[in-house]
Phi, psi and omega in degrees: 000140180288142181289136178280135180251156173260116189235131177256126175246118182259109184114121181240042173281205180302312181290312183298322182292322177294314179299310181301312182297314181295315180295323177296316181293338176280357176100007178276153175275115189238134170246132178239138183241135173208152179288331186253113182303327181291343178299331184291347176294341179285341182293149180298150178302330182278357182304124185248005179277201177230161184232146179234132178261132177154183182273116183294349177279353181269128183302319184297327179288318178296324176290321177296330178283357181057046180299333178294342180268343186290141169268339182219140171231134179233116181259110187227038174287174177276010183234114181305314183295325176292316180301318181290320179298309181297321179295318178294319177295317180298316184286311190269325182265314183267358177054041176289124187295321182238120181232122178246135186236121174284133176237123177272324180266103184298342177292339179269352188296319180297321178299314182293323178297324177296335177278002176087017181260146174271117187250151172229116179270101182295330177294313181295318179299319178296316179301314179297317179296320177296316181295319177296316179295320175300315179298319178295316180297319178297316180296320180288321187271340182250008179261000000 
């Protein structure tokens, strides 16, 4: 049986809610943080974790989320600066072993990687997917 992890997901938008729901359904203990209480309505009905409403940049909220207990933190808010701040706090202050940081502006990705953070540029990933699909469509339709 796979080991259950304690995972903090910061941001409960479209991406964060999918991640939190899927990780919960995989049997992990998940806490999800968002500033907007109504964002939690996006979570799957089967979500068995817990949610905290507030500003993820505030230390007392991160402490309430028991970030010091987390094995994984995933910052996926819609704000790059908030994602980087929370990721740095998770990694350096709370000593979370695995920290993943969503980056919307691919021009910032190198800077964040220099800070020792693992970044995922959803904008870059989307561009690659579009270009690959376009290439496939061109090959299928023009051959």
